[in-house]
FIKOLZA-1660 file (N, C-alpha, C; in steps of 0.1 Angstrom, whole numbers, plus 5000, padded with zeros to 4 digits):
% residues 196
   i   px   py   pz ch aa at
   1 2148 5286 8406  A  M  N
   1 2153 5302 8407  A  M CA
   1 2153 5307 8394  A  M  C
   2 2158 5301 8387  A  D  N
   2 2152 5304 8368  A  D CA
   2 2144 5311 8362  A  D  C
   3 2137 5302 8362  A  Q  N
   3 2116 5303 8364  A  Q CA
   3 2110 5316 8371  A  Q  C
   4 2114 5312 8380  A  A  N
   4 2106 5328 8392  A  A CA
   4 2114 5340 8381  A  A  C
   5 2126 5339 8381  A  I  N
   5 2133 5357 8375  A  I CA
   5 2125 5350 8362  A  I  C
   6 2120 5347 8356  A  M  N
   6 2114 5349 8341  A  M CA
   6 2099 5352 8342  A  M  C
   7 2097 5339 8354  A  L  N
   7 2081 5348 8360  A  L CA
   7 2079 5365 8362  A  L  C
   8 2089 5367 8371  A  I  N
   8 2091 5384 8373  A  I CA
   8 2091 5393 8361  A  I  C
   9 2104 5387 8354  A  E  N
   9 2100 5396 8342  A  E CA
   9 2099 5399 8335  A  E  C
  10 2085 5388 8333  A  R  N
  10 2076 5390 8323  A  R CA
  10 2062 5394 8328  A  R  C
  11 2060 5391 8342  A  D  N
  11 2048 5398 8347  A  D CA
  11 2055 5409 8358  A  D  C
  12 2062 5416 8365  A  G  N
  12 2065 5424 8372  A  G CA
  12 2070 5420 8384  A  G  C
  13 2073 5424 8393  A  P  N
  13 2078 5424 8403  A  P CA
  13 2066 5415 8409  A  P  C
  14 2050 5425 8412  A  A  N
  14 2041 5417 8421  A  A CA
  14 2039 5407 8412  A  A  C
  15 2042 5399 8402  A  G  N
  15 2035 5386 8397  A  G CA
  15 2039 5377 8400  A  G  C
  16 2053 5375 8412  A  L  N
  16 2059 5366 8420  A  L CA
  16 2044 5362 8432  A  L  C
  17 2045 5349 8430  A  S  N
  17 2035 5339 8440  A  S CA
  17 2039 5328 8442  A  S  C
  18 2036 5321 8454  A  M  N
  18 2042 5309 8447  A  M CA
  18 2030 5300 8441  A  M  C
  19 2021 5304 8441  A  R  N
  19 2011 5299 8431  A  R CA
  19 2012 5301 8414  A  R  C
  20 2016 5313 8411  A  R  N
  20 2022 5309 8401  A  R CA
  20 2033 5306 8397  A  R  C
  21 2042 5306 8400  A  L  N
  21 2058 5299 8409  A  L CA
  21 2050 5285 8402  A  L  C
  22 2042 5278 8412  A  G  N
  22 2037 5266 8409  A  G CA
  22 2034 5262 8395  A  G  C
  23 2023 5276 8391  A  S  N
  23 2016 5272 8377  A  S CA
  23 2027 5267 8368  A  S  C
  24 2040 5275 8365  A  E  N
  24 2047 5277 8356  A  E CA
  24 2059 5267 8358  A  E  C
  25 2058 5263 8371  A  L  N
  25 2068 5253 8370  A  L CA
  25 2061 5236 8369  A  L  C
  26 2045 5238 8368  A  G  N
  26 2036 5222 8366  A  G CA
  26 2034 5213 8377  A  G  C
  27 2036 5224 8391  A  V  N
  27 2031 5214 8400  A  V CA
  27 2027 5225 8409  A  V  C
  28 2020 5217 8423  A  E  N
  28 2009 5227 8427  A  E CA
  28 2019 5239 8439  A  E  C
  29 2014 5247 8437  A  A  N
  29 2017 5257 8448  A  A CA
  29 2024 5258 8462  A  A  C
  30 2016 5240 8467  A  M  N
  30 2023 5235 8481  A  M CA
  30 2035 5232 8475  A  M  C
  31 2039 5223 8465  A  A  N
  31 2051 5217 8463  A  A CA
  31 2064 5229 8466  A  A  C
  32 2060 5240 8463  A  I  N
  32 2070 5250 8467  A  I CA
  32 2076 5254 8479  A  I  C
  33 2063 5251 8493  A  Y  N
  33 2068 5255 8504  A  Y CA
  33 2073 5238 8507  A  Y  C
  34 2081 5231 8505  A  H  N
  34 2090 5220 8504  A  H CA
  34 2104 5223 8505  A  H  C
  35 2107 5234 8494  A  H  N
  35 2117 5240 8492  A  H CA
  35 2119 5250 8498  A  H  C
  36 2104 5265 8499  A  F  N
  36 2109 5276 8510  A  F CA
  36 2102 5277 8520  A  F  C
  37 2102 5282 8529  A  R  N
  37 2089 5281 8536  A  R CA
  37 2083 5293 8535  A  R  C
  38 2085 5301 8532  A  N  N
  38 2074 5313 8525  A  N CA
  38 2083 5323 8515  A  N  C
  39 2073 5331 8514  A  R  N
  39 2079 5340 8503  A  R CA
  39 2092 5353 8500  A  R  C
  40 2087 5352 8512  A  D  N
  40 2106 5359 8519  A  D CA
  40 2117 5352 8516  A  D  C
  41 2116 5339 8516  A  E  N
  41 2129 5327 8517  A  E CA
  41 2128 5323 8504  A  E  C
  42 2122 5323 8493  A  L  N
  42 2119 5327 8484  A  L CA
  42 2127 5338 8478  A  L  C
  43 2120 5345 8482  A  V  N
  43 2125 5361 8473  A  V CA
  43 2146 5361 8476  A  V  C
  44 2149 5361 8486  A  A  N
  44 2162 5360 8494  A  A CA
  44 2167 5349 8481  A  A  C
  45 2164 5339 8482  A  A  N
  45 2175 5329 8471  A  A CA
  45 2172 5333 8458  A  A  C
  46 2163 5340 8453  A  I  N
  46 2166 5344 8438  A  I CA
  46 2172 5358 8436  A  I  C
  47 2171 5366 8451  A  G  N
  47 2182 5374 8450  A  G CA
  47 2196 5370 8453  A  G  C
  48 2200 5357 8453  A  D  N
  48 2218 5351 8453  A  D CA
  48 2214 5346 8439  A  D  C
  49 2205 5339 8436  A  R  N
  49 2206 5341 8419  A  R CA
  49 2209 5348 8414  A  R  C
  50 2202 5362 8413  A  L  N
  50 2205 5371 8407  A  L CA
  50 2217 5376 8405  A  L  C
  51 2224 5377 8419  A  L  N
  51 2237 5377 8421  A  L CA
  51 2250 5374 8420  A  L  C
  52 2244 5365 8416  A  E  N
  52 2261 5352 8409  A  E CA
  52 2269 5360 8398  A  E  C
  53 2271 5368 8390  A  P  N
  53 2276 5368 8383  A  P CA
  53 2286 5383 8389  A  P  C
  54 2285 5386 8402  A  L  N
  54 2295 5392 8411  A  L CA
  54 2304 5381 8413  A  L  C
  55 2304 5365 8413  A  D  N
  55 2309 5359 8422  A  D CA
  55 2324 5359 8412  A  D  C
  56 2319 5356 8396  A  D  N
  56 2332 5358 8389  A  D CA
  56 2337 5371 8384  A  D  C
  57 2339 5387 8391  A  L  N
  57 2342 5394 8394  A  L CA
  57 2351 5396 8397  A  L  C
  58 2364 5398 8385  A  E  N
  58 2374 5401 8386  A  E CA
  58 2377 5412 8393  A  E  C
  59 2383 5415 8404  A  M  N
  59 2385 5430 8410  A  M CA
  59 2399 5436 8408  A  M  C
  60 2408 5429 8404  A  G  N
  60 2418 5436 8405  A  G CA
  60 2428 5439 8414  A  G  C
  61 2434 5447 8419  A  T  N
  61 2444 5452 8426  A  T CA
  61 2441 5471 8430  A  T  C
  62 2438 5476 8416  A  D  N
  62 2438 5491 8418  A  D CA
  62 2423 5493 8428  A  D  C
  63 2424 5502 8441  A  W  N
  63 2411 5503 8445  A  W CA
  63 2400 5507 8435  A  W  C
  64 2401 5520 8429  A  R  N
  64 2391 5526 8420  A  R CA
  64 2387 5519 8408  A  R  C
  65 2394 5509 8404  A  E  N
  65 2387 5502 8396  A  E CA
  65 2382 5492 8397  A  E  C
  66 2386 5485 8410  A  A  N
  66 2380 5477 8419  A  A CA
  66 2362 5483 8422  A  A  C
  67 2362 5492 8424  A  C  N
  67 2347 5500 8427  A  C CA
  67 2340 5500 8417  A  C  C
  68 2342 5506 8406  A  R  N
  68 2338 5510 8394  A  R CA
  68 2339 5491 8386  A  R  C
  69 2343 5482 8382  A  R  N
  69 2340 5471 8385  A  R CA
  69 2326 5467 8391  A  R  C
  70 2329 5469 8404  A  Y  N
  70 2319 5460 8411  A  Y CA
  70 2306 5470 8411  A  Y  C
  71 2303 5481 8408  A  A  N
  71 2294 5491 8406  A  A CA
  71 2286 5489 8389  A  A  C
  72 2294 5489 8383  A  T  N
  72 2292 5484 8370  A  T CA
  72 2287 5471 8367  A  T  C
  73 2290 5460 8371  A  A  N
  73 2286 5448 8370  A  A CA
  73 2274 5445 8376  A  A  C
  74 2273 5452 8389  A  L  N
  74 2258 5450 8393  A  L CA
  74 2246 5458 8389  A  L  C
  75 2252 5473 8383  A  R  N
  75 2242 5477 8370  A  R CA
  75 2239 5472 8360  A  R  C
  76 2248 5461 8358  A  D  N
  76 2245 5454 8342  A  D CA
  76 2235 5444 8350  A  D  C
  77 2236 5437 8360  A  I  N
  77 2225 5427 8365  A  I CA
  77 2216 5435 8369  A  I  C
  78 2211 5446 8370  A  A  N
  78 2200 5455 8374  A  A CA
  78 2193 5459 8355  A  A  C
  79 2202 5458 8347  A  V  N
  79 2197 5464 8332  A  V CA
  79 2196 5448 8327  A  V  C
  80 2198 5437 8329  A  A  N
  80 2198 5422 8322  A  A CA
  80 2181 5420 8326  A  A  C
  81 2177 5423 8342  A  R  N
  81 2168 5418 8347  A  R CA
  81 2163 5433 8355  A  R  C
  82 2155 5440 8351  A  P  N
  82 2148 5453 8355  A  P CA
  82 2142 5450 8368  A  P  C
  83 2129 5440 8363  A  A  N
  83 2118 5435 8373  A  A CA
  83 2122 5431 8383  A  A  C
  84 2128 5422 8386  A  T  N
  84 2137 5413 8392  A  T CA
  84 2144 5425 8403  A  T  C
  85 2154 5434 8398  A  F  N
  85 2159 5439 8406  A  F CA
  85 2153 5451 8412  A  F  C
  86 2137 5453 8408  A  Q  N
  86 2134 5464 8415  A  Q CA
  86 2126 5456 8424  A  Q  C
  87 2119 5440 8424  A  L  N
  87 2120 5437 8435  A  L CA
  87 2128 5438 8445  A  L  C
  88 2142 5434 8442  A  L  N
  88 2152 5431 8451  A  L CA
  88 2161 5442 8456  A  L  C
  89 2159 5454 8453  A  G  N
  89 2165 5466 8451  A  G CA
  89 2164 5473 8465  A  G  C
  90 2156 5473 8469  A  L  N
  90 2156 5480 8485  A  L CA
  90 2157 5471 8490  A  L  C
  91 2160 5460 8491  A  R  N
  91 2157 5444 8502  A  R CA
  91 2179 5446 8506  A  R  C
  92 2179 5444 8517  A  P  N
  92 2193 5446 8525  A  P CA
  92 2195 5425 8516  A  P  C
  93 2211 5429 8506  A  L  N
  93 2212 5417 8501  A  L CA
  93 2229 5412 8507  A  L  C
  94 2221 5408 8515  A  D  N
  94 2236 5403 8531  A  D CA
  94 2236 5390 8536  A  D  C
  95 2230 5379 8523  A  S  N
  95 2229 5367 8527  A  S CA
  95 2246 5366 8518  A  S  C
  96 2250 5351 8526  A  P  N
  96 2266 5347 8528  A  P CA
  96 2274 5352 8512  A  P  C
  97 2259 5347 8502  A  A  N
  97 2264 5344 8491  A  A CA
  97 2267 5360 8486  A  A  C
  98 2256 5371 8491  A  A  N
  98 2257 5381 8482  A  A CA
  98 2270 5388 8486  A  A  C
  99 2274 5386 8503  A  L  N
  99 2284 5393 8507  A  L CA
  99 2297 5388 8504  A  L  C
 100 2295 5376 8497  A  R  N
 100 2313 5370 8494  A  R CA
 100 2317 5378 8486  A  R  C
 101 2312 5386 8475  A  P  N
 101 2322 5400 8469  A  P CA
 101 2322 5409 8474  A  P  C
 102 2315 5417 8484  A  V  N
 102 2317 5428 8487  A  V CA
 102 2331 5424 8498  A  V  C
 103 2332 5413 8504  A  E  N
 103 2344 5411 8513  A  E CA
 103 2355 5410 8502  A  E  C
 104 2354 5409 8490  A  R  N
 104 2362 5404 8481  A  R CA
 104 2369 5421 8478  A  R  C
 105 2363 5427 8477  A  L  N
 105 2364 5443 8475  A  L CA
 105 2363 5448 8491  A  L  C
 106 2359 5449 8496  A  L  N
 106 2370 5452 8511  A  L CA
 106 2377 5452 8509  A  L  C
 107 2385 5442 8504  A  G  N
 107 2397 5436 8508  A  G CA
 107 2407 5444 8501  A  G  C
 108 2401 5447 8488  A  V  N
 108 2412 5456 8474  A  V CA
 108 2415 5466 8482  A  V  C
 109 2404 5471 8491  A  L  N
 109 2402 5487 8496  A  L CA
 109 2413 5484 8510  A  L  C
 110 2408 5476 8516  A  V  N
 110 2417 5475 8527  A  V CA
 110 2434 5474 8526  A  V  C
 111 2437 5465 8511  A  D  N
 111 2449 5462 8506  A  D CA
 111 2457 5475 8506  A  D  C
 112 2447 5485 8496  A  A  N
 112 2451 5499 8491  A  A CA
 112 2453 5507 8504  A  A  C
 113 2454 5506 8516  A  G  N
 113 2458 5511 8528  A  G CA
 113 2443 5523 8531  A  G  C
 114 2432 5517 8531  A  F  N
 114 2419 5521 8537  A  F CA
 114 2420 5511 8548  A  F  C
 115 2415 5522 8563  A  S  N
 115 2411 5516 8572  A  S CA
 115 2395 5504 8571  A  S  C
 116 2393 5494 8577  A  T  N
 116 2381 5492 8575  A  T CA
 116 2368 5499 8574  A  T  C
 117 2375 5509 8588  A  T  N
 117 2356 5519 8584  A  T CA
 117 2359 5527 8574  A  T  C
 118 2370 5529 8564  A  Q  N
 118 2372 5541 8558  A  Q CA
 118 2368 5535 8540  A  Q  C
 119 2371 5516 8542  A  A  N
 119 2369 5505 8531  A  A CA
 119 2353 5505 8533  A  A  C
 120 2345 5503 8544  A  L  N
 120 2334 5503 8543  A  L CA
 120 2324 5513 8538  A  L  C
 121 2326 5525 8541  A  A  N
 121 2322 5540 8538  A  A CA
 121 2323 5538 8522  A  A  C
 122 2338 5533 8515  A  T  N
 122 2339 5536 8503  A  T CA
 122 2330 5524 8495  A  T  C
 123 2332 5509 8497  A  Y  N
 123 2321 5501 8495  A  Y CA
 123 2306 5510 8493  A  Y  C
 124 2299 5515 8509  A  R  N
 124 2285 5520 8508  A  R CA
 124 2283 5528 8496  A  R  C
 125 2289 5541 8495  A  A  N
 125 2290 5551 8487  A  A CA
 125 2291 5544 8471  A  A  C
 126 2298 5534 8471  A  T  N
 126 2299 5526 8459  A  T CA
 126 2285 5522 8454  A  T  C
 127 2281 5510 8467  A  A  N
 127 2274 5500 8460  A  A CA
 127 2259 5511 8463  A  A  C
 128 2257 5521 8473  A  S  N
 128 2242 5526 8471  A  S CA
 128 2241 5536 8456  A  S  C
 129 2254 5543 8447  A  Y  N
 129 2250 5548 8440  A  Y CA
 129 2245 5538 8423  A  Y  C
 130 2255 5526 8424  A  A  N
 130 2250 5518 8418  A  A CA
 130 2235 5512 8417  A  A  C
 131 2234 5509 8430  A  R  N
 131 2218 5506 8432  A  R CA
 131 2206 5512 8428  A  R  C
 132 2211 5526 8435  A  G  N
 132 2201 5535 8432  A  G CA
 132 2198 5540 8416  A  G  C
 133 2205 5546 8412  A  Y  N
 133 2208 5546 8401  A  Y CA
 133 2199 5536 8388  A  Y  C
 134 2202 5524 8395  A  A  N
 134 2195 5510 8387  A  A CA
 134 2184 5509 8388  A  A  C
 135 2181 5515 8399  A  L  N
 135 2162 5512 8403  A  L CA
 135 2157 5527 8397  A  L  C
 136 2163 5538 8398  A  A  N
 136 2160 5547 8388  A  A CA
 136 2158 5544 8371  A  A  C
 137 2166 5536 8372  A  E  N
 137 2163 5533 8357  A  E CA
 137 2157 5524 8355  A  E  C
 138 2149 5514 8360  A  A  N
 138 2147 5505 8358  A  A CA
 138 2128 5506 8364  A  A  C
 139 2127 5515 8373  A  G  N
 139 2117 5524 8372  A  G CA
 139 2111 5537 8360  A  G  C
 140 2124 5541 8357  A  G  N
 140 2122 5555 8349  A  G CA
 140 2131 5567 8359  A  G  C
 141 2138 5575 8349  A  F  N
 141 2142 5584 8356  A  F CA
 141 2136 5601 8353  A  F  C
 142 2135 5607 8368  A  T  N
 142 2128 5617 8371  A  T CA
 142 2129 5629 8357  A  T  C
 143 2138 5630 8355  A  V  N
 143 2147 5637 8340  A  V CA
 143 2149 5629 8332  A  V  C
 144 2142 5623 8320  A  D  N
 144 2146 5619 8313  A  D CA
 144 2146 5624 8291  A  D  C
 145 2153 5626 8289  A  A  N
 145 2151 5632 8275  A  A CA
 145 2155 5622 8262  A  A  C
 146 2163 5609 8267  A  V  N
 146 2165 5600 8254  A  V CA
 146 2152 5595 8247  A  V  C
 147 2147 5594 8253  A  H  N
 147 2132 5584 8248  A  H CA
 147 2125 5595 8248  A  H  C
 148 2119 5592 8235  A  P  N
 148 2106 5604 8226  A  P CA
 148 2097 5608 8233  A  P  C
 149 2086 5601 8246  A  A  N
 149 2079 5603 8249  A  A CA
 149 2084 5613 8262  A  A  C
 150 2096 5609 8270  A  A  N
 150 2098 5618 8278  A  A CA
 150 2101 5631 8271  A  A  C
 151 2112 5631 8261  A  R  N
 151 2113 5648 8259  A  R CA
 151 2100 5660 8253  A  R  C
 152 2092 5645 8243  A  E  N
 152 2076 5651 8245  A  E CA
 152 2072 5660 8262  A  E  C
 153 2075 5652 8270  A  R  N
 153 2073 5659 8284  A  R CA
 153 2077 5670 8292  A  R  C
 154 2089 5671 8283  A  L  N
 154 2098 5681 8289  A  L CA
 154 2100 5691 8286  A  L  C
 155 2094 5689 8271  A  A  N
 155 2093 5701 8259  A  A CA
 155 2077 5710 8265  A  A  C
 156 2070 5700 8267  A  A  N
 156 2054 5701 8270  A  A CA
 156 2055 5715 8280  A  A  C
 157 2070 5713 8290  A  L  N
 157 2068 5720 8305  A  L CA
 157 2067 5739 8300  A  L  C
 158 2067 5746 8309  A  P  N
 158 2065 5759 8304  A  P CA
 158 2078 5769 8302  A  P  C
 159 2085 5771 8290  A  R  N
 159 2095 5775 8291  A  R CA
 159 2101 5783 8301  A  R  C
 160 2092 5792 8301  A  S  N
 160 2091 5805 8314  A  S CA
 160 2096 5798 8330  A  S  C
 161 2091 5786 8329  A  D  N
 161 2096 5787 8344  A  D CA
 161 2107 5773 8340  A  D  C
 162 2112 5766 8331  A  F  N
 162 2118 5760 8335  A  F CA
 162 2125 5756 8320  A  F  C
 163 2138 5770 8315  A  P  N
 163 2143 5772 8306  A  P CA
 163 2152 5763 8297  A  P  C
 164 2160 5753 8310  A  I  N
 164 2165 5741 8305  A  I CA
 164 2161 5731 8304  A  I  C
 165 2153 5724 8310  A  L  N
 165 2143 5714 8305  A  L CA
 165 2136 5716 8296  A  L  C
 166 2126 5721 8294  A  A  N
 166 2116 5727 8287  A  A CA
 166 2126 5732 8273  A  A  C
 167 2136 5737 8271  A  G  N
 167 2141 5747 8263  A  G CA
 167 2153 5740 8257  A  G  C
 168 2158 5730 8262  A  Q  N
 168 2171 5724 8260  A  Q CA
 168 2167 5713 8258  A  Q  C
 169 2159 5704 8253  A  T  N
 169 2156 5690 8255  A  T CA
 169 2161 5687 8249  A  T  C
 170 2166 5689 8233  A  Q  N
 170 2174 5685 8224  A  Q CA
 170 2188 5678 8226  A  Q  C
 171 2191 5692 8234  A  A  N
 171 2209 5694 8240  A  A CA
 171 2209 5683 8252  A  A  C
 172 2201 5680 8261  A  L  N
 172 2199 5670 8274  A  L CA
 172 2198 5655 8269  A  L  C
 173 2189 5654 8252  A  A  N
 173 2190 5638 8249  A  A CA
 173 2199 5631 8249  A  A  C
 174 2211 5636 8244  A  C  N
 174 2229 5635 8241  A  C CA
 174 2234 5628 8254  A  C  C
 175 2226 5630 8263  A  L  N
 175 2232 5626 8278  A  L CA
 175 2221 5610 8279  A  L  C
 176 2229 5600 8275  A  D  N
 176 2226 5584 8276  A  D CA
 176 2228 5576 8286  A  D  C
 177 2218 5569 8289  A  P  N
 177 2218 5564 8307  A  P CA
 177 2232 5555 8312  A  P  C
 178 2240 5556 8297  A  D  N
 178 2254 5543 8301  A  D CA
 178 2266 5556 8306  A  D  C
 179 2265 5571 8298  A  S  N
 179 2279 5580 8301  A  S CA
 179 2272 5587 8319  A  S  C
 180 2257 5584 8315  A  A  N
 180 2258 5594 8326  A  A CA
 180 2261 5589 8344  A  A  C
 181 2258 5571 8343  A  F  N
 181 2264 5566 8348  A  F CA
 181 2278 5563 8356  A  F  C
 182 2285 5564 8341  A  D  N
 182 2299 5569 8343  A  D CA
 182 2303 5578 8350  A  D  C
 183 2300 5584 8341  A  G  N
 183 2304 5601 8350  A  G CA
 183 2295 5604 8368  A  G  C
 184 2289 5595 8370  A  G  N
 184 2285 5600 8385  A  G CA
 184 2291 5592 8390  A  G  C
 185 2297 5576 8388  A  L  N
 185 2304 5572 8392  A  L CA
 185 2319 5578 8396  A  L  C
 186 2324 5585 8383  A  E  N
 186 2338 5586 8387  A  E CA
 186 2337 5598 8395  A  E  C
 187 2323 5607 8394  A  A  N
 187 2327 5617 8400  A  A CA
 187 2327 5615 8418  A  A  C
 188 2323 5602 8420  A  I  N
 188 2323 5594 8437  A  I CA
 188 2332 5592 8438  A  I  C
 189 2341 5582 8429  A  L  N
 189 2354 5580 8436  A  L CA
 189 2362 5586 8434  A  L  C
 190 2365 5597 8427  A  F  N
 190 2376 5609 8425  A  F CA
 190 2370 5619 8436  A  F  C
 191 2361 5622 8438  A  G  N
 191 2356 5624 8456  A  G CA
 191 2361 5620 8467  A  G  C
 192 2359 5606 8469  A  L  N
 192 2364 5596 8482  A  L CA
 192 2377 5602 8482  A  L  C
 193 2386 5603 8473  A  G  N
 193 2398 5606 8477  A  G CA
 193 2403 5594 8475  A  G  C
 194 2409 5588 8488  A  G  N
 194 2420 5576 8487  A  G CA
 194 2419 5573 8501  A  G  C
 195 2425 5562 8504  A  P  N
 195 2434 5557 8518  A  P CA
 195 2438 5572 8528  A  P  C
 196 2435 5574 8540  A  A  N
 196 2443 5585 8548  A  A CA
 196 2452 5581 8553  A  A  C
% end
């Protein structure tokens, strides 16, 4: 799994194939089929490996803090392995290994007074935000003023049509991805209210 992740990070999500992985490992591609029936099964196993840091995540007892920790840890995984996260980010991460931390987070929410449906909705909002943000970050934000090339693209827009994007590019550059993520997550967590 580690070699597969290194291959994906080096060559991009499309770079993963049984033949290329076999070559990286110094074996014939057919040898990999002794462990995985097909590429989809291999990708599912890579997903489990990628999400392993969530197993050790300390949730605590405060529901907002637990959601914050889960979302932040999920984004941290994506930042550490962006190409692998791009490969897996739109797939349902629903193996028993991937669902164990979700079950723990749902437990914190239920213990805080959420109904099981409210807990699931809160988890979905939190996880969807973290996954979506991480995928946008890995693939490139629609509006990014942090990087010089992105600032140039924004500044080149006609100011008459885009007075904020083109006219205030330097001010927009102050919003770094970490602060933007934290701000959006806070808005979601406080917007959710709490248990009914």
